[in-house]
C-alpha positions in Angstrom: -0.1 0.2 0.2 1.5 3.2 -1.0 1.4 6.4 0.9 -0.9 8.1 -1.4 -3.9 6.4 0.0 -3.2 7.8 3.5 -2.5 11.3 2.2 -5.9 11.1 0.3 -7.6 9.8 3.7 -5.9 12.7 5.4 -6.8 15.6 2.7 -10.4 14.1 2.2 -12.1 16.6 4.1 -10.2 19.4 3.4 -10.0 20.3 6.9 -7.5 18.3 8.5 -5.5 20.3 11.1 -2.1 18.8 9.9 -2.3 17.3 6.6 1.5 18.0 5.9 2.7 16.3 8.9 0.6 13.3 7.9 2.2 13.1 4.4 5.6 13.1 5.7 4.6 9.6 7.8 2.6 8.0 5.1 4.8 5.3 3.9 6.0 4.6 7.7 2.4 4.3 8.7 2.1 2.0 5.6 4.7 -0.5 6.4 4.2 -0.4 10.1 0.5 -1.2 9.9 0.5 -3.7 6.9 3.9 -5.2 6.6 5.4 -5.1 10.1 2.9 -5.0 13.0 1.0 -7.9 14.2 -2.3 -7.1 15.6 -6.1 -7.9 15.5 -7.7 -5.3 13.2 -11.2 -6.0 14.7 -9.9 -6.0 18.5 -7.5 -2.9 18.7 -6.8 -3.2 22.4 -6.3 -7.2 22.4 -3.4 -7.9 25.0 -1.3 -9.7 22.5 -1.5 -7.2 19.7 1.7 -5.0 19.0 1.5 -1.7 20.3 1.8 1.8 18.4 2.1 5.2 19.8 1.7 8.4 17.7 4.0 10.5 19.9 3.5 13.3 17.3 -0.2 13.5 18.1 -0.9 16.2 15.4 -0.7 13.7 12.6 -3.5 12.0 14.0 -5.4 11.7 10.7 -2.6 9.4 9.2 -3.5 7.0 12.3 -7.1 7.2 11.6 -6.5 6.6 7.9 -4.6 3.6 9.0 -7.3 2.2 11.1 -9.8 2.9 8.3 -7.5 1.0 5.9 -7.5 -1.9 8.5 -11.2 -1.9 8.3 -11.8 -0.9 12.1 -13.0 2.7 11.2 -15.6 3.5 8.5 -14.0 5.7 5.9 -17.2 7.8 5.9 -16.2 8.3 9.5 -13.2 10.2 8.5 -15.5 12.8 7.2 -16.7 13.8 10.7 -12.9 14.4 11.9 -12.5 16.9 14.7 -16.5 17.5 15.1 -17.9 17.6 18.7 -19.8 14.3 18.3 -16.9 12.4 16.9 -14.3 10.4 18.6 -11.7 11.3 15.9 -10.3 14.0 17.6 -7.4 16.7 16.7 -5.2 14.5 18.8 -5.4 11.0 19.5 -7.2 9.7 23.0 -8.1 6.6 24.4 -11.9 7.3 23.4 -10.5 5.2 20.8 -9.9 1.5 21.2 -6.9 1.6 19.1 -5.1 4.5 21.4 -3.2 3.4 24.7 -2.2 6.8 25.8 -3.5 10.3 24.7 -0.7 12.4 22.9 -0.4 15.9 21.5 1.7 17.5 24.2 4.9 16.6 22.5 7.9 14.6 24.0 6.0 12.0 25.8 5.0 9.1 23.8 8.4 7.5 24.0 8.2 7.4 27.9 5.0 5.7 27.6 6.1 3.3 25.1 9.0 2.4 27.4 6.4 1.5 30.0 4.6 -0.7 27.7 7.9 -2.4 26.4 9.1 -2.8 30.0 6.0 -4.8 31.1 6.0 -6.6 27.6 9.6 -7.9 28.3 10.0 -8.2 32.3 6.3 -8.6 33.3 4.0 -10.3 30.6 7.3 -11.9 29.2 5.6 -11.8 26.0 6.3 -11.4 22.2 4.4 -8.3 21.5 6.4 -5.3 20.5 6.0 -1.6 21.0 6.6 1.2 18.1 6.7 4.8 18.7 6.7 7.7 16.1 8.2 10.8 17.2 8.6 14.0 15.1 12.0 15.7 14.7 10.8 18.8 16.3 9.6 17.3 19.6 13.2 15.6 20.0 14.1 19.2 21.7 12.2 18.0 24.7 14.4 16.7 27.5 11.8 13.7 28.1 12.5 12.1 25.0 16.1 11.9 25.8 14.9 10.6 29.4 13.2 7.9 27.8 16.0 7.1 25.3 18.4 6.6 28.3 15.6 4.3 30.4 15.2 2.1 27.1 18.9 1.4 26.7 19.6 0.8 30.2 16.9 -1.6 30.5 17.8 -3.4 27.2 14.3 -3.0 25.6 14.8 -4.7 22.4 11.1 -5.1 21.7 10.8 -1.2 21.4 11.4 0.7 18.1 11.2 4.4 17.8 10.7 6.1 14.5 11.8 9.5 13.9 9.8 11.3 11.2 12.6 14.0 10.4 10.5 16.0 8.0 13.0 18.8 8.7 10.1 21.6 9.4 8.5 22.4 12.7 5.8 24.4 13.3 7.0 28.0 12.8 10.2 27.2 11.0 12.7 24.5 10.7 13.6 22.0 13.2 17.1 22.5 15.1 19.0 19.7 12.8 17.0 20.0 9.6 18.0 16.9 7.7 21.5 16.5 9.4 20.8 12.8 9.6 24.5 11.9 10.9 23.9 14.0 13.9 20.6 12.2 14.9 22.2 8.8 14.3 25.2 9.8 16.6 23.0 11.1 19.4 20.8 8.0 19.2 23.9 5.4 19.0 25.3 7.6 22.0 22.3 6.9 24.1 22.8 3.2 23.3 20.4 2.5 20.8 20.7 0.2 17.8 20.1 2.9 14.8 19.3 3.0 11.0 19.1 6.1 9.1 16.6 5.5 6.1 14.8 7.2 3.3 11.4 7.4 5.0 9.5 7.4 1.7 11.2 4.0 0.4 9.0 1.3 1.2 11.2 -1.4 0.6 14.2 0.1 2.6 11.7 0.5 5.5 10.7 -3.0 5.2 14.2 -4.1 5.7 14.8 -1.8 8.6 11.9 -2.8 10.6 12.8 -6.6 9.9 16.5 -6.0 10.9 15.2 -4.4 14.3 13.3 -7.6 15.2 16.6 -9.5 14.9 18.6 -7.3 17.5 18.7 -8.6 20.9 19.5 -6.2 24.0 19.0 -3.0 22.3 16.1 -0.9 21.6 16.1 0.2 17.7 15.6 3.8 16.5 14.8 4.3 12.7 15.8 7.6 11.9 13.9 8.3 8.6 14.6 11.5 6.3 11.3 12.7 5.1 9.7 15.6 3.6 6.9 17.8 5.1 3.9 17.5 2.7 5.4 14.9 0.7 3.5 14.4 -2.7 1.7 17.7 -2.6 2.6 20.0 -5.4 3.9 23.5 -4.5 3.6 22.3 -0.5 6.0 19.6 -0.2 9.0 21.0 2.0 7.9 24.1 2.1 7.8 26.3 5.1 4.4 27.9 6.5 2.0 24.7 6.2 2.2 23.2 9.5 -1.2 23.0 10.9 -2.9 24.4 8.1 -5.7 22.7 6.2 -5.3 22.6 2.4 -7.3 25.3 0.5 -10.7 24.2 -0.8 -9.7 25.2 -4.4 -6.7 23.1 -4.3 -7.9 20.0 -2.9 -9.6 18.2 -5.8 -6.4 18.9 -8.1 -4.2 17.6 -5.2 -6.3 14.3 -4.8 -6.6 13.6 -8.5 -2.7 14.1 -8.6 -2.3 11.7 -5.6 -4.8 9.1 -7.1 -2.9 9.0 -10.4 0.3 7.6 -8.7 -1.3 4.7 -6.9 0.1 1.9 -8.6 -1.9 -0.9 -7.3 -5.3 0.0 -6.5 -8.2 -1.9 -4.8 -5.6 -4.3 -3.2 -6.8 -5.4 0.1 -4.2 -5.5 2.7 -4.4 -7.6 6.2 -2.0 -7.2 9.0 -0.4 -10.2 10.4 -2.1 -11.7 13.7 -0.1 -11.6 16.7 1.2 -14.7 18.8 -1.3 -15.8 21.6 1.2 -15.7 24.4 -0.4 -12.9 26.6 -2.9 -13.6 29.2 -6.1 -11.4 29.4 -6.1 -8.7 32.2 -7.0 -9.6 35.6 -9.4 -7.1 37.0 -10.4 -8.8 40.3 -10.2 -6.6 43.4 -6.8 -6.5 45.0 -6.9 -6.6 49.0 -4.2 -6.4 51.7 -3.5 -10.1 52.8 -4.1 -9.2 56.5 -5.3 -6.2 58.5 -2.6 -3.7 59.3 -0.7 -4.7 62.4 -0.1 -1.7 64.1 -1.2 -0.6 67.5 -2.7 2.6 68.7 -0.1 4.9 70.0 2.6 3.4 67.9 4.7 6.1 66.4 5.0 5.4 62.5 5.9 7.8 59.8 3.1 7.5 57.0 5.9 7.4 54.1 7.3 4.2 56.2 3.5 2.8 56.3 3.4 3.3 52.4 6.4 1.2 51.8 5.0 -1.6 54.0 1.5 -1.4 52.6 2.8 -1.8 49.2 5.0 -4.6 49.8 2.0 -6.3 51.6 -0.2 -5.5 48.6 2.2 -7.1 46.4 2.3 -10.3 47.9 -1.4 -10.3 47.7 -1.4 -9.6 43.8 1.3 -10.2 41.0 -0.1 -7.2 39.1 1.2 -4.9 41.5 4.5 -3.1 40.2 6.3 -0.2 41.9 8.5 2.4 40.4 10.7 5.1 42.0 12.7 8.0 40.9 15.9 6.9 43.0 14.3 8.2 46.2 13.3 4.5 47.4 15.4 4.9 50.6 13.3 7.8 51.6 9.5 7.1 50.2 10.0 3.7 51.5 9.6 2.0 48.0 12.7 0.1 49.2 10.5 -2.1 51.1 8.5 -3.1 48.0 11.8 -3.5 46.2 13.2 -5.9 48.8 10.1 -8.0 48.9 9.3 -8.1 45.1 12.8 -7.2 43.2 11.4 -8.5 39.9 8.4 -6.2 39.9 10.3 -2.9 40.9 11.5 -0.3 38.4 14.2 2.2 39.2 13.6 5.2 37.1 16.6 7.1 38.3 16.3 11.0 38.7 14.0 11.5 35.8 10.6 12.4 37.3 8.9 13.1 33.7 9.9 9.7 32.6 9.0 8.1 35.6 5.5 9.3 35.3 5.5 8.4 31.7 6.8 4.7 32.1 4.0 4.2 35.0 1.4 5.2 32.6 2.6 2.9 30.0 3.0 0.1 32.4 -0.6 0.6 33.5 -2.0 0.6 29.9 -4.5 -2.4 28.8 -4.7 -3.2 32.7 -1.4 -5.1 32.4 -0.3 -3.8 35.8 -1.4 -1.9 38.8 1.3 0.7 39.1 2.6 2.7 42.1 5.2 5.5 41.5 6.9 7.4 44.3 9.3 10.2 44.7 9.3 13.3 46.9 5.8 15.1 46.4 7.5 18.3 45.2 9.3 16.7 42.3 5.9 15.4 40.9 5.7 19.2 39.9 8.2 18.6 37.4 6.0 15.8 35.6 2.6 17.9 35.9 2.4 17.8 32.3 2.6 14.1 31.9 0.3 13.9 35.0 -2.1 16.2 33.0 -2.0 14.2 29.8 -2.5 11.0 32.1 -5.8 11.9 32.7 -6.8 12.6 29.3 -5.1 9.1 28.8 -7.6 7.7 31.0 -4.8 6.3 33.1 -5.4 4.2 36.4 -1.7 5.1 37.6 -0.9 5.7 41.4 1.6 8.3 42.6 2.7 8.6 46.1 4.5 11.8 47.1 6.5 11.6 50.3 8.2 14.7 52.1 5.4 17.1 52.1 5.2 20.4 53.7 7.7 22.4 56.0 7.5 19.5 58.7 10.5 17.5 56.7 12.7 20.1 58.5 16.2 20.8 58.0 16.4 20.0 54.2 14.6 23.2 53.3 12.2 24.7 50.8 13.5 22.9 47.7 12.5 19.5 49.3 9.2 20.8 50.7 6.1 19.9 48.8 3.6 22.9 49.4 1.9 23.1 46.1 1.1 19.3 45.5 -2.7 19.5 46.9 -3.6 22.4 44.5 -1.7 20.7 41.7 -3.5 17.3 42.1 -7.0 18.8 43.0 -6.8 20.5 39.6 -6.6 17.2 38.0 -10.0 15.8 36.7 -10.0 12.0 37.5 -7.7 12.3 40.4 -8.5 11.0 44.0 -6.2 12.6 46.5 -5.4 10.7 49.9 -3.9 12.5 52.7 -3.6 9.8 55.3 -2.7 10.8 59.1 -1.4 7.6 60.5 -0.2 4.2 59.6 -3.4 2.3 59.5 -5.1 5.0 57.0 -2.1 4.7 54.9 -2.5 1.1 54.5 -6.0 1.6 53.6 -5.3 4.2 51.3 -2.8 2.3 49.3 -5.4 -0.6 49.2 -8.2 1.7 48.1 -5.8 3.3 45.2 -5.1 -0.2 43.9 -8.8 -0.6 43.1 -9.8 2.9 42.2 -10.3 4.1 38.6 -8.2 7.5 37.4 -5.1 9.0 38.9 -4.7 8.5 42.6 -2.5 10.6 44.7 -1.3 9.5 48.1 0.3 12.5 50.3 2.8 11.0 52.9 4.7 12.8 55.7 8.2 12.3 56.8 7.9 12.7 60.6 6.9 9.8 62.9 3.2 10.2 64.1 1.0 8.3 66.3 -1.3 5.6 65.2 -4.9 7.1 65.6 -7.0 4.0 64.0 -7.6 0.4 65.1 -6.7 -2.2 62.5 -10.2 -3.0 61.9 -11.3 0.6 61.1 -12.8 1.0 57.7 -12.0 3.6 55.6 -13.9 4.9 52.4 -13.0 7.5 49.6 -14.6 10.9 50.4 -15.8 9.7 53.9 -13.9 11.7 56.9 -13.4 10.7 60.5 -14.3 12.9 63.3 -11.6 12.0 65.8 -12.4 14.3 68.7 -15.8 15.2 69.6 -18.2 16.2 72.5 -21.7 17.3 73.1 -20.5 21.0 73.5 -17.7 21.5 70.8 -17.6 25.3 69.9 -15.3 24.9 66.8 -14.7 22.3 64.1 -10.7 21.9 63.3 -9.7 20.2 60.3 -6.2 19.0 59.8 -4.8 16.2 57.8 -1.3 14.5 58.2 1.0 16.1 60.5 -1.5 19.0 61.3 -4.3 16.6 62.4 -1.8 15.4 65.2 -1.0 19.3 66.0 -5.0 19.8 66.1 -5.3 16.8 68.4 -2.7 18.4 70.7 -4.5 21.8 70.6 -7.7 19.7 71.5 -5.8 18.4 74.9 -4.5 22.1 75.4 -8.0 23.4 75.3 -9.8 20.7 77.1 -7.5 21.7 80.2 -9.2 25.2 79.8 -12.4 23.9 79.7 -12.8 24.3 76.1 -14.0 21.7 73.7 -13.3 21.3 69.9 -14.1 18.8 67.1 -11.4 17.5 65.3 -11.8 16.1 61.8 -9.5 13.8 59.5 -10.9 14.1 55.9 -8.9 11.2 54.8 -9.5 12.1 51.0 -9.0 15.8 50.0 -10.5 15.0 46.7 -13.3 14.1 46.9 -13.9 15.9 50.2 -16.7 14.8 52.6 -18.7 17.8 52.7 -21.6 16.3 54.5 -19.8 15.5 57.6 -17.9 18.8 57.4 -21.0 20.9 57.1 -22.9 18.8 59.9 -19.9 19.4 62.1 -19.9 23.1 61.4 -23.5 23.3 62.2 -23.2 21.7 65.6 -20.1 24.1 66.4 -21.9 27.3 65.9 -20.8 27.7 62.2 -17.1 28.1 63.1 -14.4 25.8 61.2 -10.6 26.3 61.6 -8.5 24.4 58.6 -4.8 23.7 59.3 -2.5 22.5 56.6 1.0 21.9 55.9 0.8 23.4 52.5 0.5 27.0 50.9 -2.9 28.4 51.5 -3.7 28.4 47.6 -5.5 25.3 46.3 -4.9 23.3 49.4 -7.0 21.7 52.3 -8.6 25.1 53.2 -9.8 26.1 49.7 -11.4 22.7 49.4 -13.5 23.1 52.7 -14.4 26.7 51.5 -15.6 25.2 48.3 -17.4 22.4 50.2 -19.3 25.2 52.4 -19.7 27.7 50.1 -23.3 27.6 49.4 -24.1 27.2 53.1 -25.1 30.4 55.0 -23.6 31.0 58.7 -20.5 29.2 58.2 -17.1 30.9 58.6 -13.8 29.3 57.7 -10.5 30.4 59.2 -7.6 29.0 57.3 -4.0 28.6 58.9 -1.4 27.5 56.2 2.2 28.1 55.1 2.9 31.8 53.9 6.0 32.7 52.0 8.9 30.6 50.9 10.0 28.6 54.0 13.7 27.8 55.4 15.6 25.2 57.0 15.0 24.6 60.7 13.8 21.7 63.1 10.2 20.4 62.2 8.6 21.8 65.1 10.3 25.2 64.8 9.0 25.5 61.4 5.5 24.4 62.3 5.4 27.0 64.9 7.3 29.7 62.8 4.7 29.4 59.9 1.5 29.4 62.2 0.4 25.6 61.8 1.4 24.1 65.2 -0.9 23.2 68.1 -0.1 26.5 69.7 -1.2 28.5 66.9 -4.3 26.2 66.4 -5.3 26.9 70.1 -4.9 30.6 69.8 -7.0 30.6 66.7 -9.7 28.6 68.5 -9.4 31.1 71.7 -10.3 34.1 69.2 -13.5 32.2 68.1 -14.5 31.7 71.6 -13.8 35.7 72.4 -15.9 36.5 69.5 
């Protein structure tokens, strides 16, 4: 099948957003889909199929044309490209069964492909292969090279990256233009088996993809020299055509010219079928093998409890895998690594790739993936997390070392924006456990919850508050201290819940009673419990959080009670950039210690 069929598919409506980007990749797609890849065209998400990721997501129409040629999409559906009621969107999303991860924010497809390839080689131990097509422009993204380093280190010989080097970017030439030797040297320097090919020569492409299948212990990069707008008269290799539809008065002439070049019309092509060597996904519920073994009053850091819970969950299910960014001794993912070394993936200090690989591991429900680092460093991967939501991923992210309570390491290590970050992600459940028992249950719930889950863990050791048989639910808060004559509701989470309980003891000695709430999940928040408690305490709420005021617990509570008359929320939170110091000194200095909570409560009594 020639590239001209694909080009016609891309141009047939005259409205495609990026026809020239599709034309440069047409032969590459033809060879991949109808010569090289093995898959069931009528079952695109079959677990045995080869995977394909279009990292240059703006070339979506050529992907849709390929699946139309394979018979999965009706050709007539291509006419609805980019319409509101059509799933053939401007960039690919998993609303389509043949799309595993959403692309379009450039530089992310290869990291997800690494996760798929790692899963295929080391977890599934299956023969399916992973193909990822990148544009030359997106190779300016550092995340591409994080993924290149990962793939060679782990010898992902089932992974093939295709660089569509069409020379032109969105607003001018790509940095290297057609200097193919520099591309070759860079890829080889990163440890990849590399072929430089003519991306419009079908025979040469067939040979290169065959050679890639013979190579062991190295990923392969096919660096294809192509021309943007290939085959389009007066458009091919011309600047200023990126993202522009072909003018209506030129469409018919261009299509007729392309059709005249088709050498074997009406030939039916079928892809090769895959090997049946991959088991269907196991979607059963994953449960901890036994209740938590902590006793009330034990002092345990929630980050340590996270590691133990993950290791225990891994004993219960082989589907559980863990990834970390070279912080495993601090996040306590090391506990899982020691228990299940063959299901632990060290991603090193490359947080963007960490998240992308985890998303790739979780595709097609092949694994239940947990990845961890300091919560502050997830901000580096925020775009990957954002795209994960668009990808409908079920990945679980655990962030340790939150807030000023980490102490002497200083502000660069303190997560003080993470709640705001993750609350803004649709599909995201935000767990903020306050003791070891609730941490274990957060890990267990996350493993069975659709969407992205974020678990915020703390560095200091804190007392166990709950009995091992305590039940926890998403969106259900715990009232941990109450009496018949409480005058204020105080809501804390993590370290500040313990400060709130210390304040409650302090105030009780003065004859002042307060109600204390542990929200457990910040999103969704248990608005009903908060509102009913506020009503029982004269409408007075104080929130206290080891986080900046913007976007954190306090704003979540304000949103929950915003429509309720007569409720006043006082927010205690970290203001300004913190500094190094002892945890207790910092809690005090930034106004979120027991002393400051008690002071805020006294003011409400005085009023």
